[in-house]
N, CA, C and O atoms as a Tinker XYZ file with bonds, in Angstrom:
   344  protein
     1  N    -88.224000   52.448000  -86.845000    73     2
     2  CA   -88.015000   51.807000  -88.115000    64     1     3
     3  C    -87.306000   52.630000  -89.063000    63     2     4     5
     4  O    -86.519000   52.119000  -89.860000    81     3
     5  N    -87.529000   53.848000  -89.031000    73     3     6
     6  CA   -86.787000   54.681000  -89.992000    64     5     7
     7  C    -85.531000   54.755000  -89.573000    63     6     8     9
     8  O    -84.648000   54.654000  -90.425000    81     7
     9  N    -85.189000   54.935000  -88.256000    73     7    10
    10  CA   -83.634000   55.178000  -87.797000    64     9    11
    11  C    -83.038000   53.707000  -88.284000    63    10    12    13
    12  O    -82.009000   53.728000  -88.959000    81    11
    13  N    -83.498000   52.746000  -88.043000    73    11    14
    14  CA   -82.933000   51.297000  -88.500000    64    13    15
    15  C    -82.553000   51.382000  -89.920000    63    14    16    17
    16  O    -81.375000   51.194000  -90.223000    81    15
    17  N    -83.426000   51.646000  -90.815000    73    15    18
    18  CA   -83.187000   51.652000  -92.222000    64    17    19
    19  C    -82.148000   52.826000  -92.646000    63    18    20    21
    20  O    -81.368000   52.651000  -93.582000    81    19
    21  N    -82.178000   53.816000  -92.034000    73    19    22
    22  CA   -81.103000   55.003000  -92.306000    64    21    23
    23  C    -79.949000   54.564000  -91.819000    63    22    24    25
    24  O    -78.959000   54.870000  -92.484000    81    23
    25  N    -79.742000   53.805000  -90.651000    73    23    26
    26  CA   -78.596000   53.311000  -90.131000    64    25    27
    27  C    -77.916000   52.180000  -90.857000    63    26    28    29
    28  O    -76.706000   52.007000  -90.712000    81    27
    29  N    -78.603000   51.444000  -91.592000    73    27    30
    30  CA   -78.354000   50.102000  -92.185000    64    29    31
    31  C    -78.452000   50.293000  -93.729000    63    30    32    33
    32  O    -78.031000   49.331000  -94.371000    81    31
    33  N    -78.905000   51.301000  -94.418000    73    31    34
    34  CA   -78.833000   51.366000  -95.848000    64    33    35
    35  C    -77.446000   51.398000  -96.641000    63    34    36    37
    36  O    -77.395000   51.197000  -97.854000    81    35
    37  N    -76.401000   51.650000  -95.904000    73    35    38
    38  CA   -74.983000   51.856000  -96.581000    64    37    39
    39  C    -74.133000   50.510000  -95.797000    63    38    40    41
    40  O    -74.180000   50.206000  -94.606000    81    39
    41  N    -73.488000   49.956000  -96.723000    73    39    42
    42  CA   -72.577000   48.930000  -96.134000    64    41    43
    43  C    -71.593000   49.436000  -95.037000    63    42    44    45
    44  O    -71.099000   50.562000  -95.082000    81    43
    45  N    -71.334000   48.516000  -94.028000    73    43    46
    46  CA   -70.501000   48.898000  -92.905000    64    45    47
    47  C    -69.097000   49.520000  -93.381000    63    46    48    49
    48  O    -68.612000   50.511000  -92.836000    81    47
    49  N    -68.578000   48.934000  -94.305000    73    47    50
    50  CA   -67.314000   49.287000  -94.845000    64    49    51
    51  C    -67.605000   49.238000  -96.372000    63    50    52    53
    52  O    -68.127000   48.268000  -96.921000    81    51
    53  N    -67.211000   50.403000  -97.020000    73    51    54
    54  CA   -67.477000   50.694000  -98.568000    64    53    55
    55  C    -66.422000   51.321000  -99.171000    63    54    56    57
    56  O    -65.676000   52.050000  -98.517000    81    55
    57  N    -66.251000   51.100000 -100.484000    73    55    58
    58  CA   -65.367000   51.774000 -101.358000    64    57    59
    59  C    -65.850000   53.230000 -101.418000    63    58    60    61
    60  O    -67.055000   53.441000 -101.560000    81    59
    61  N    -64.832000   54.420000 -101.302000    73    59    62
    62  CA   -65.181000   55.625000 -101.379000    64    61    63
    63  C    -64.689000   56.140000 -102.757000    63    62    64    65
    64  O    -63.479000   56.074000 -102.970000    81    63
    65  N    -65.432000   56.601000 -103.628000    73    63    66
    66  CA   -65.111000   57.103000 -105.103000    64    65    67
    67  C    -65.632000   58.438000 -105.189000    63    66    68    69
    68  O    -66.363000   58.935000 -104.333000    81    67
    69  N    -65.249000   59.001000 -106.221000    73    67    70
    70  CA   -65.852000   60.310000 -106.791000    64    69    71
    71  C    -67.368000   60.211000 -107.030000    63    70    72    73
    72  O    -68.143000   61.153000 -106.862000    81    71
    73  N    -67.709000   59.001000 -107.431000    73    71    74
    74  CA   -69.151000   58.842000 -107.905000    64    73    75
    75  C    -69.936000   58.727000 -106.670000    63    74    76    77
    76  O    -71.038000   59.271000 -106.737000    81    75
    77  N    -69.620000   58.108000 -105.468000    73    75    78
    78  CA   -70.368000   57.882000 -104.333000    64    77    79
    79  C    -70.077000   58.703000 -103.174000    63    78    80    81
    80  O    -70.514000   58.500000 -102.042000    81    79
    81  N    -69.243000   59.725000 -103.566000    73    79    82
    82  CA   -68.829000   60.606000 -102.284000    64    81    83
    83  C    -69.905000   61.541000 -101.739000    63    82    84    85
    84  O    -69.937000   61.814000 -100.539000    81    83
    85  N    -70.812000   62.048000 -102.636000    73    83    86
    86  CA   -72.037000   62.788000 -102.017000    64    85    87
    87  C    -72.977000   61.921000 -101.221000    63    86    88    89
    88  O    -73.674000   62.480000 -100.375000    81    87
    89  N    -73.076000   60.648000 -101.390000    73    87    90
    90  CA   -73.989000   59.650000 -100.375000    64    89    91
    91  C    -73.312000   59.613000  -99.319000    63    90    92    93
    92  O    -74.055000   59.590000  -98.338000    81    91
    93  N    -72.051000   59.593000  -99.020000    73    91    94
    94  CA   -71.578000   59.639000  -97.697000    64    93    95
    95  C    -71.486000   60.850000  -97.028000    63    94    96    97
    96  O    -71.435000   60.829000  -95.798000    81    95
    97  N    -71.449000   62.160000  -97.776000    73    95    98
    98  CA   -71.645000   63.412000  -96.992000    64    97    99
    99  C    -73.045000   63.668000  -96.581000    63    98   100   101
   100  O    -73.258000   64.431000  -95.639000    81    99
   101  N    -74.124000   63.027000  -97.284000    73    99   102
   102  CA   -75.371000   63.174000  -96.904000    64   101   103
   103  C    -75.626000   62.349000  -95.476000    63   102   104   105
   104  O    -76.553000   62.611000  -94.710000    81   103
   105  N    -74.840000   61.526000  -95.306000    73   103   106
   106  CA   -74.949000   60.725000  -93.822000    64   105   107
   107  C    -74.612000   61.516000  -92.766000    63   106   108   109
   108  O    -75.105000   61.177000  -91.691000    81   107
   109  N    -73.883000   62.511000  -92.774000    73   107   110
   110  CA   -73.428000   63.454000  -91.807000    64   109   111
   111  C    -72.616000   62.658000  -90.703000    63   110   112   113
   112  O    -72.799000   62.818000  -89.496000    81   111
   113  N    -71.839000   61.917000  -91.170000    73   111   114
   114  CA   -70.909000   61.152000  -90.346000    64   113   115
   115  C    -69.592000   61.256000  -90.649000    63   114   116   117
   116  O    -69.255000   61.315000  -91.832000    81   115
   117  N    -68.708000   61.291000  -89.684000    73   115   118
   118  CA   -67.269000   61.396000  -90.032000    64   117   119
   119  C    -66.763000   60.206000  -90.716000    63   118   120   121
   120  O    -67.213000   59.090000  -90.457000    81   119
   121  N    -65.821000   60.410000  -91.599000    73   119   122
   122  CA   -65.366000   59.312000  -92.505000    64   121   123
   123  C    -64.053000   58.826000  -91.963000    63   122   124   125
   124  O    -63.209000   59.698000  -91.759000    81   123
   125  N    -63.710000   57.469000  -91.673000    73   123   126
   126  CA   -62.514000   56.664000  -91.340000    64   125   127
   127  C    -62.163000   56.206000  -92.687000    63   126   128   129
   128  O    -62.908000   55.550000  -93.414000    81   127
   129  N    -60.972000   56.599000  -92.969000    73   127   130
   130  CA   -60.472000   56.077000  -94.391000    64   129   131
   131  C    -59.351000   55.010000  -94.029000    63   130   132   133
   132  O    -58.615000   55.006000  -93.043000    81   131
   133  N    -59.420000   54.007000  -95.198000    73   131   134
   134  CA   -58.581000   53.003000  -95.177000    64   133   135
   135  C    -57.918000   52.901000  -96.415000    63   134   136   137
   136  O    -58.636000   53.028000  -97.406000    81   135
   137  N    -56.540000   52.671000  -96.618000    73   135   138
   138  CA   -55.992000   52.503000  -98.215000    64   137   139
   139  C    -55.907000   51.143000  -98.406000    63   138   140   141
   140  O    -55.240000   50.456000  -97.632000    81   139
   141  N    -56.560000   50.620000  -99.436000    73   139   142
   142  CA   -56.364000   49.235000  -99.724000    64   141   143
   143  C    -56.232000   49.033000 -101.317000    63   142   144   145
   144  O    -56.486000   49.918000 -102.135000    81   143
   145  N    -55.857000   47.912000 -101.588000    73   143   146
   146  CA   -55.833000   47.568000 -103.152000    64   145   147
   147  C    -57.344000   46.988000 -103.278000    63   146   148   149
   148  O    -57.991000   46.334000 -102.460000    81   147
   149  N    -57.703000   47.463000 -104.624000    73   147   150
   150  CA   -59.066000   46.955000 -104.822000    64   149   151
   151  C    -58.950000   45.284000 -105.116000    63   150   152   153
   152  O    -58.031000   44.744000 -105.732000    81   151
   153  N    -59.911000   44.735000 -104.622000    73   151   154
   154  CA   -60.127000   43.285000 -104.460000    64   153   155
   155  C    -59.329000   42.577000 -103.357000    63   154   156   157
   156  O    -58.995000   41.394000 -103.411000    81   155
   157  N    -59.030000   43.511000 -102.245000    73   155   158
   158  CA   -58.394000   42.799000 -100.976000    64   157   159
   159  C    -59.472000   42.688000  -99.965000    63   158   160   161
   160  O    -59.618000   43.421000  -98.987000    81   159
   161  N    -60.267000   41.605000 -100.343000    73   159   162
   162  CA   -61.530000   41.180000  -99.598000    64   161   163
   163  C    -61.085000   40.766000  -98.140000    63   162   164   165
   164  O    -61.799000   41.049000  -97.178000    81   163
   165  N    -59.917000   40.104000  -97.999000    73   163   166
   166  CA   -59.565000   39.667000  -96.738000    64   165   167
   167  C    -59.341000   40.862000  -95.757000    63   166   168   169
   168  O    -59.851000   40.804000  -94.638000    81   167
   169  N    -58.657000   41.853000  -96.104000    73   167   170
   170  CA   -58.570000   43.059000  -95.207000    64   169   171
   171  C    -59.772000   43.637000  -95.140000    63   170   172   173
   172  O    -59.922000   43.982000  -93.968000    81   171
   173  N    -60.858000   43.971000  -95.878000    73   171   174
   174  CA   -62.004000   44.603000  -95.943000    64   173   175
   175  C    -62.739000   43.764000  -94.748000    63   174   176   177
   176  O    -63.347000   44.390000  -93.880000    81   175
   177  N    -62.676000   42.406000  -94.717000    73   175   178
   178  CA   -63.518000   41.685000  -93.858000    64   177   179
   179  C    -62.904000   41.915000  -92.303000    63   178   180   181
   180  O    -63.670000   42.052000  -91.349000    81   179
   181  N    -61.451000   41.944000  -92.155000    73   179   182
   182  CA   -61.039000   42.171000  -90.912000    64   181   183
   183  C    -61.438000   43.536000  -90.457000    63   182   184   185
   184  O    -61.740000   43.680000  -89.272000    81   183
   185  N    -61.473000   44.609000  -91.321000    73   183   186
   186  CA   -61.773000   45.869000  -90.894000    64   185   187
   187  C    -63.253000   45.872000  -90.305000    63   186   188   189
   188  O    -63.614000   46.382000  -89.244000    81   187
   189  N    -64.032000   45.180000  -91.245000    73   187   190
   190  CA   -65.662000   45.092000  -91.018000    64   189   191
   191  C    -65.772000   44.368000  -89.701000    63   190   192   193
   192  O    -66.729000   44.723000  -89.013000    81   191
   193  N    -65.072000   43.522000  -89.256000    73   191   194
   194  CA   -65.109000   42.727000  -87.896000    64   193   195
   195  C    -64.771000   43.804000  -86.904000    63   194   196   197
   196  O    -65.437000   43.954000  -85.880000    81   195
   197  N    -63.823000   44.491000  -87.182000    73   195   198
   198  CA   -63.176000   45.402000  -86.153000    64   197   199
   199  C    -63.966000   46.574000  -85.788000    63   198   200   201
   200  O    -63.896000   47.082000  -84.669000    81   199
   201  N    -64.747000   47.023000  -86.760000    73   199   202
   202  CA   -65.448000   48.313000  -86.579000    64   201   203
   203  C    -67.043000   47.988000  -86.626000    63   202   204   205
   204  O    -67.726000   48.961000  -86.947000    81   203
   205  N    -67.651000   46.945000  -86.395000    73   203   206
   206  CA   -69.051000   46.699000  -86.373000    64   205   207
   207  C    -69.598000   47.087000  -85.179000    63   206   208   209
   208  O    -70.828000   47.076000  -85.210000    81   207
   209  N    -69.019000   47.497000  -83.925000    73   207   210
   210  CA   -69.618000   48.140000  -82.792000    64   209   211
   211  C    -69.701000   49.617000  -83.207000    63   210   212   213
   212  O    -70.358000   50.251000  -82.380000    81   211
   213  N    -69.276000   50.320000  -84.158000    73   211   214
   214  CA   -69.326000   51.766000  -84.465000    64   213   215
   215  C    -70.352000   51.882000  -85.634000    63   214   216   217
   216  O    -70.458000   52.973000  -86.194000    81   215
   217  N    -71.026000   50.949000  -85.991000    73   215   218
   218  CA   -72.080000   51.219000  -87.068000    64   217   219
   219  C    -72.979000   52.224000  -86.841000    63   218   220   221
   220  O    -73.707000   52.091000  -85.857000    81   219
   221  N    -73.104000   53.251000  -87.557000    73   219   222
   222  CA   -74.025000   54.426000  -87.680000    64   221   223
   223  C    -73.476000   55.654000  -86.911000    63   222   224   225
   224  O    -74.064000   56.725000  -86.763000    81   223
   225  N    -72.240000   55.316000  -86.443000    73   223   226
   226  CA   -71.384000   56.553000  -85.727000    64   225   227
   227  C    -70.425000   57.054000  -86.716000    63   226   228   229
   228  O    -70.268000   58.274000  -86.695000    81   227
   229  N    -69.725000   56.368000  -87.608000    73   227   230
   230  CA   -68.909000   56.680000  -88.619000    64   229   231
   231  C    -69.125000   55.919000  -89.959000    63   230   232   233
   232  O    -69.629000   54.801000  -90.068000    81   231
   233  N    -68.694000   56.657000  -90.888000    73   231   234
   234  CA   -68.773000   55.888000  -92.175000    64   233   235
   235  C    -67.269000   55.425000  -92.396000    63   234   236   237
   236  O    -66.362000   56.254000  -92.462000    81   235
   237  N    -67.038000   53.975000  -92.513000    73   235   238
   238  CA   -65.899000   53.553000  -92.710000    64   237   239
   239  C    -65.639000   53.140000  -94.353000    63   238   240   241
   240  O    -66.205000   52.208000  -94.924000    81   239
   241  N    -64.714000   54.001000  -94.922000    73   239   242
   242  CA   -64.540000   53.844000  -96.356000    64   241   243
   243  C    -63.111000   53.529000  -96.555000    63   242   244   245
   244  O    -62.173000   53.770000  -95.796000    81   243
   245  N    -63.110000   52.878000  -97.846000    73   243   246
   246  CA   -61.653000   52.577000  -98.347000    64   245   247
   247  C    -61.442000   53.144000  -99.497000    63   246   248   249
   248  O    -62.385000   53.212000 -100.285000    81   247
   249  N    -60.272000   53.633000  -99.820000    73   247   250
   250  CA   -59.911000   54.146000 -101.224000    64   249   251
   251  C    -58.781000   53.108000 -101.847000    63   250   252   253
   252  O    -57.870000   52.603000 -101.190000    81   251
   253  N    -59.006000   52.922000 -103.100000    73   251   254
   254  CA   -58.061000   52.213000 -103.746000    64   253   255
   255  C    -56.595000   52.887000 -103.791000    63   254   256   257
   256  O    -56.473000   53.978000 -104.350000    81   255
   257  N    -55.624000   52.329000 -103.282000    73   255   258
   258  CA   -54.502000   52.854000 -103.252000    64   257   259
   259  C    -53.780000   53.171000 -104.704000    63   258   260   261
   260  O    -52.923000   54.050000 -104.788000    81   259
   261  N    -54.101000   52.565000 -105.579000    73   259   262
   262  CA   -53.543000   52.804000 -106.827000    64   261   263
   263  C    -54.290000   54.210000 -107.420000    63   262   264   265
   264  O    -53.719000   55.105000 -108.044000    81   263
   265  N    -55.348000   54.169000 -107.146000    73   263   266
   266  CA   -56.140000   55.468000 -107.645000    64   265   267
   267  C    -55.647000   56.540000 -106.717000    63   266   268   269
   268  O    -55.407000   57.639000 -107.217000    81   267
   269  N    -55.474000   56.371000 -105.491000    73   267   270
   270  CA   -54.860000   57.457000 -104.493000    64   269   271
   271  C    -53.464000   58.007000 -105.057000    63   270   272   273
   272  O    -53.216000   59.211000 -105.130000    81   271
   273  N    -52.732000   57.166000 -105.379000    73   271   274
   274  CA   -51.322000   57.507000 -105.612000    64   273   275
   275  C    -51.435000   58.156000 -107.095000    63   274   276   277
   276  O    -50.570000   58.975000 -107.403000    81   275
   277  N    -52.432000   57.843000 -108.014000    73   275   278
   278  CA   -52.380000   58.432000 -109.298000    64   277   279
   279  C    -52.784000   59.968000 -108.864000    63   278   280   281
   280  O    -52.144000   60.938000 -109.270000    81   279
   281  N    -53.793000   60.060000 -108.090000    73   279   282
   282  CA   -54.327000   61.341000 -107.846000    64   281   283
   283  C    -53.392000   62.435000 -107.185000    63   282   284   285
   284  O    -53.340000   63.620000 -107.512000    81   283
   285  N    -52.649000   61.792000 -106.168000    73   283   286
   286  CA   -51.705000   62.515000 -105.453000    64   285   287
   287  C    -50.559000   63.004000 -106.410000    63   286   288   289
   288  O    -50.124000   64.153000 -106.341000    81   287
   289  N    -50.106000   62.103000 -107.280000    73   287   290
   290  CA   -49.198000   62.420000 -108.094000    64   289   291
   291  C    -49.479000   63.436000 -109.069000    63   290   292   293
   292  O    -48.723000   64.397000 -109.202000    81   291
   293  N    -50.629000   63.271000 -109.833000    73   291   294
   294  CA   -51.378000   64.215000 -110.791000    64   293   295
   295  C    -51.589000   65.583000 -110.308000    63   294   296   297
   296  O    -51.297000   66.555000 -111.005000    81   295
   297  N    -52.154000   65.694000 -108.982000    73   295   298
   298  CA   -52.638000   66.925000 -108.447000    64   297   299
   299  C    -51.610000   67.639000 -107.496000    63   298   300   301
   300  O    -51.708000   68.844000 -107.265000    81   299
   301  N    -50.678000   66.902000 -106.983000    73   299   302
   302  CA   -49.775000   67.455000 -106.110000    64   301   303
   303  C    -48.411000   67.127000 -106.359000    63   302   304   305
   304  O    -47.614000   67.456000 -105.480000    81   303
   305  N    -47.957000   66.524000 -107.413000    73   303   306
   306  CA   -46.772000   65.953000 -107.771000    64   305   307
   307  C    -46.136000   65.281000 -106.667000    63   306   308   309
   308  O    -44.953000   65.424000 -106.360000    81   307
   309  N    -47.066000   64.456000 -106.016000    73   307   310
   310  CA   -46.569000   63.734000 -104.973000    64   309   311
   311  C    -46.224000   62.203000 -105.282000    63   310   312   313
   312  O    -47.111000   61.402000 -105.577000    81   311
   313  N    -44.900000   61.859000 -105.196000    73   311   314
   314  CA   -44.505000   60.355000 -105.602000    64   313   315
   315  C    -44.743000   59.681000 -104.262000    63   314   316   317
   316  O    -44.746000   60.185000 -103.139000    81   315
   317  N    -44.962000   58.303000 -104.676000    73   315   318
   318  CA   -45.211000   57.459000 -103.623000    64   317   319
   319  C    -44.178000   57.518000 -102.299000    63   318   320   321
   320  O    -44.552000   57.452000 -101.129000    81   319
   321  N    -42.873000   57.649000 -102.731000    73   319   322
   322  CA   -41.885000   57.523000 -101.600000    64   321   323
   323  C    -41.905000   58.831000 -100.793000    63   322   324   325
   324  O    -41.464000   58.869000  -99.645000    81   323
   325  N    -42.423000   59.902000 -101.414000    73   323   326
   326  CA   -42.458000   61.298000 -100.712000    64   325   327
   327  C    -43.696000   61.438000  -99.816000    63   326   328   329
   328  O    -43.775000   62.174000  -98.833000    81   327
   329  N    -44.633000   60.643000 -100.287000    73   327   330
   330  CA   -45.830000   60.720000  -99.549000    64   329   331
   331  C    -46.316000   59.486000  -98.670000    63   330   332   333
   332  O    -47.475000   59.272000  -98.316000    81   331
   333  N    -45.286000   58.783000  -98.413000    73   331   334
   334  CA   -45.591000   57.701000  -97.529000    64   333   335
   335  C    -46.222000   57.938000  -96.153000    63   334   336   337
   336  O    -46.820000   57.028000  -95.577000    81   335
   337  N    -46.098000   59.069000  -95.667000    73   335   338
   338  CA   -46.666000   59.529000  -94.329000    64   337   339
   339  C    -48.095000   59.686000  -94.521000    63   338   340   341
   340  O    -48.779000   59.610000  -93.500000    81   339
   341  N    -48.748000   59.911000  -95.748000    73   339   342
   342  CA   -50.094000   60.218000  -95.817000    64   341   343
   343  C    -50.957000   59.175000  -95.409000    63   342   344
   344  O    -52.176000   59.340000  -95.430000    81   343
């Protein structure tokens, strides 16, 4: 029962933020990142369907692309065109 609760206490696909980063680290699972625009529920649903067989093996997290670009530009001087390969 405890294993089931631990495996399912987090959403299968969730937004990754500075506020919840520690919760994902506590899971001791590798994180698979996706860059999406906040509110892109259609893409989140597609990802959720594609990764459901890997529940409990990875943390599937998405980052808001707008926040990511702001972070990269502020911290690394990385403009969107120069960082397209990230």
